[in-house]
C-alpha positions in Angstrom: 156.7 84.2 45.1 154.8 86.6 42.9 151.5 84.9 43.7 152.1 85.2 47.4 153.1 88.8 47.0 149.9 89.6 45.0 147.6 87.8 47.5 149.1 89.4 50.6 147.5 92.8 50.2 144.2 91.1 49.5 144.3 89.2 52.8 144.9 92.4 54.7 142.0 94.2 53.0 139.7 91.3 53.9 140.9 91.4 57.5 140.3 95.2 57.8 136.8 94.8 56.1 135.8 92.1 58.6 137.0 94.2 61.5 135.0 97.2 60.3 131.8 95.0 59.9 132.2 93.5 63.4 132.6 97.0 64.9 129.5 98.3 63.0 127.4 95.4 64.2 128.6 95.9 67.7 127.6 99.6 67.6 124.2 98.6 66.2 123.7 96.2 69.1 124.7 98.9 71.6 122.3 101.5 70.0 119.5 98.9 70.0 119.9 97.9 73.6 121.3 101.1 75.0 119.2 100.9 78.1 120.9 97.7 79.2 124.3 99.1 78.5 123.4 102.3 80.5 122.4 100.2 83.5 125.8 98.4 83.3 127.7 101.6 82.8 126.5 103.2 86.1 128.0 100.6 88.5 131.0 100.3 86.2 131.7 104.0 86.5 131.2 103.8 90.3 133.6 100.9 90.5 136.3 102.6 88.5 135.9 105.9 90.3 135.9 104.7 93.9 137.8 101.4 93.7 140.4 101.6 90.9 141.3 105.3 90.7 142.1 105.5 94.5 144.6 102.6 94.0 147.0 105.2 92.7 147.2 106.6 96.3 148.8 103.4 97.5 152.1 105.0 96.6 152.0 107.1 99.8 152.7 103.9 101.8 156.2 104.1 100.4 156.5 107.9 100.9 156.8 110.2 103.9 153.5 111.9 102.8 153.1 115.6 103.5 149.8 117.4 102.8 151.8 120.5 101.9 154.1 118.7 99.4 151.4 116.4 98.0 151.9 112.8 96.8 154.3 113.7 94.0 156.5 116.0 96.1 156.7 113.8 99.2 160.0 112.0 99.8 160.4 108.2 99.2 161.1 106.2 102.3 160.6 102.7 100.9 159.5 100.1 103.5 159.9 102.4 106.5 156.3 102.4 107.6 155.9 98.6 107.1 158.9 98.0 109.3 157.5 100.5 111.8 154.3 98.4 112.0 156.1 95.1 112.1 158.4 96.3 114.9 155.6 97.8 116.9 155.2 96.3 120.4 151.5 96.0 119.6 152.0 94.0 116.4 151.6 90.5 117.9 148.5 91.6 120.0 146.9 93.2 116.9 147.4 90.2 114.7 146.2 87.9 117.5 143.0 89.9 118.2 142.2 90.5 114.5 142.6 86.8 113.6 140.9 85.6 116.7 137.8 87.7 116.1 137.8 87.0 112.3 138.1 83.2 112.7 135.6 83.0 115.5 133.2 85.1 113.5 133.8 83.1 110.3 133.1 79.7 112.0 130.0 80.8 113.9 128.7 83.4 111.4 129.1 81.2 108.4 127.4 78.1 109.8 124.4 79.8 111.4 122.8 81.1 108.2 123.1 77.6 106.6 121.4 76.0 109.6 118.6 78.7 109.6 118.0 78.3 105.9 117.8 74.5 106.1 115.4 74.9 109.0 113.2 77.4 107.2 113.1 75.2 104.1 111.5 72.5 106.2 108.7 74.8 107.6 105.4 73.9 105.9 103.3 76.7 107.5 103.8 79.7 105.1 102.6 82.3 107.7 105.0 81.0 110.4 107.8 80.9 107.8 107.3 84.5 106.8 107.0 85.6 110.4 110.4 83.9 111.3 112.0 85.5 108.2 110.8 88.9 109.1 112.0 88.6 112.7 115.4 87.4 111.7 115.8 89.8 108.8 114.9 92.9 110.8 118.1 93.3 112.8 120.1 93.6 109.6 118.5 97.0 108.9 119.5 98.5 112.3 122.4 100.9 112.1 125.7 100.0 113.8 125.4 102.8 116.3 121.9 101.8 117.4 123.0 98.1 117.5 125.9 99.0 119.8 123.6 101.1 122.0 121.2 98.1 122.3 124.1 95.9 123.3 125.4 98.3 125.9 121.9 98.7 127.4 121.3 94.9 127.5 124.7 94.3 129.2 124.7 97.3 131.6 125.9 96.1 135.1 123.2 98.1 136.9 120.1 98.2 134.7 120.9 95.7 131.9 118.3 93.0 131.0 120.9 90.2 131.2 122.1 91.2 134.7 118.5 91.6 135.9 117.8 88.0 134.8 121.0 86.9 136.5 120.0 88.7 139.6 116.6 87.0 139.6 118.4 83.7 139.9 120.7 85.0 142.6 123.8 85.5 140.4 126.0 88.5 140.9 125.9 91.2 138.2 128.8 91.2 135.8 130.4 94.0 133.8 130.5 92.1 130.5 131.9 94.9 128.4 134.6 95.6 131.1 135.9 92.0 131.0 138.3 91.3 128.0 137.4 87.6 128.2 133.8 88.3 127.1 134.5 90.8 124.3 135.0 88.3 121.4 131.8 86.5 122.2 129.8 89.7 122.6 131.1 91.0 119.2 130.6 87.7 117.3 127.2 86.6 118.7 125.7 90.1 118.4 126.9 90.0 114.7 125.2 86.7 114.3 122.0 88.1 115.6 122.2 91.1 113.3 123.3 89.3 110.1 122.2 85.7 110.1 118.6 86.3 108.9 119.7 88.4 105.9 122.5 86.0 105.0 120.0 83.1 104.7 118.4 84.7 101.6 121.0 83.4 99.2 120.8 79.8 100.7 117.0 79.8 100.5 117.3 80.9 96.9 119.7 78.0 96.2 117.4 75.5 98.0 114.5 76.7 95.8 116.6 75.6 92.8 117.2 72.0 94.0 115.5 69.5 91.7 112.2 68.4 93.2 112.7 64.9 91.7 115.5 64.4 94.2 113.1 65.0 97.1 110.6 62.5 95.5 113.3 59.9 95.1 114.4 60.4 98.7 110.8 60.0 99.9 110.4 56.8 97.9 113.6 55.5 99.5 112.1 56.1 102.9 114.5 58.9 103.9 113.5 61.0 107.0 113.9 64.7 107.2 117.5 64.6 108.5 118.6 62.2 105.8 116.9 64.4 103.2 118.8 67.4 104.4 122.1 65.5 104.5 121.7 63.8 101.1 119.7 66.3 99.0 119.7 69.8 100.5 123.3 70.2 101.5 124.8 68.7 98.3 122.4 70.9 96.4 123.7 74.1 98.0 127.3 73.0 98.4 128.6 75.1 95.4 127.1 78.2 96.9 128.6 77.3 100.3 132.1 76.9 98.9 132.0 80.1 96.9 130.8 82.1 99.9 133.4 80.5 102.1 136.1 81.5 99.7 134.9 85.1 99.7 134.7 85.1 103.5 138.2 83.7 103.9 139.4 86.5 101.6 138.0 89.1 104.0 139.4 87.5 107.1 141.7 90.5 107.9 139.0 93.0 107.2 136.9 93.4 110.4 134.2 96.0 110.7 135.8 99.1 112.3 132.7 100.9 113.6 131.2 98.3 115.9 134.6 97.3 117.5 135.5 100.9 118.1 132.1 101.7 119.6 132.2 98.7 121.9 135.8 99.4 122.9 136.7 100.8 126.3 139.9 101.0 128.5 139.0 97.8 130.3 138.6 95.5 127.3 141.3 97.1 125.2 143.5 94.0 125.3 140.9 92.0 123.5 139.3 94.7 121.4 142.3 96.5 119.9 142.5 95.2 116.3 144.4 96.5 113.2 141.5 98.7 112.0 141.2 100.6 115.4 145.0 100.9 115.8 145.4 102.4 112.3 142.6 104.8 113.0 144.2 106.0 116.3 147.8 106.0 115.2 147.5 106.7 111.5 144.4 108.9 111.0 144.0 110.7 114.3 147.8 111.2 114.3 147.7 112.4 110.7 150.2 109.7 109.8 148.6 108.9 106.5 151.6 107.0 105.1 151.5 104.6 108.0 147.7 104.1 107.6 148.2 103.3 103.9 151.1 100.9 104.6 149.0 98.9 107.1 146.0 99.0 104.7 148.2 97.6 101.9 149.5 94.9 104.2 145.9 93.9 105.0 145.0 93.8 101.3 148.0 91.6 100.4 147.2 89.1 103.2 143.5 89.0 102.1 144.6 88.5 98.5 146.9 85.6 99.4 144.2 84.0 101.5 141.5 84.2 98.7 144.0 82.8 96.2 144.9 79.9 98.5 141.3 79.2 99.4 140.3 79.1 95.8 143.2 76.8 94.9 142.3 74.4 97.7 138.7 74.4 96.5 139.7 73.7 92.9 141.8 70.8 94.1 139.3 69.1 96.3 135.9 70.1 94.8 134.4 71.2 91.5 133.4 74.6 92.7 135.6 77.7 92.8 135.6 81.4 92.0 137.7 80.9 88.8 
């Protein structure tokens, strides 16, 4: 008993000494490579300031927020604004339009970049490949407002390029943006045109990392181009495909507000009214900030559940996942 009593303080001293040494060595590493830590610190501060700190404002979703009283002084109302949103006569339509646009865009917008990347990877002419990349990347750098203006001009019933082509073949002009049946396709395919080229970058980078010996083995086995794509290229980029798919599924309720709002008009409102535009009109324009926060929190919870579910399914059926 005495020996253990004598040794116990010694053990503590050694532990404290080791901790001090490790801290000293850590500070030496930081001072030595301070430039790298500074580069990491900038995005970290940005992330904390604009992503984590504002999370404290979620509390207004459960309060009857008043600008005069402030967040702390506003009265608690519990789930009032969540019930208000769920009981709204527009709830079913909003969910239908939001999910319809998201799933349509996910299917089309996710597959197109993969196909384009696989096609570009097969192009042997370097100049032609660069030309195609430039042409497909360019729309990504066009602002949303200009993109919507281009779409409206192209689809104009009187002077639009599409209706002029239809008129040349004797087909009657159509008001595409005035017909709710066309809105989803206009939104999704214009999004594909704008984003597909830029989205291929990560797939091209993944294809560049595929082992060249696999291509040589496929060539020796007599595989044609299609067989090489199916048996070498796609398995080589499959981990990237799965990770990006999980991330896209996690954003399925988060549609871009600006483009939908700018394309929206009274004639296509039944197809174009989504959660984001509804919250803007009812919550922000109507200064009902608690309602806007409640719907935003609902969206975030749904996206969180979706990304957790997609990741769990991926872990079960494949070797790739986010965590």
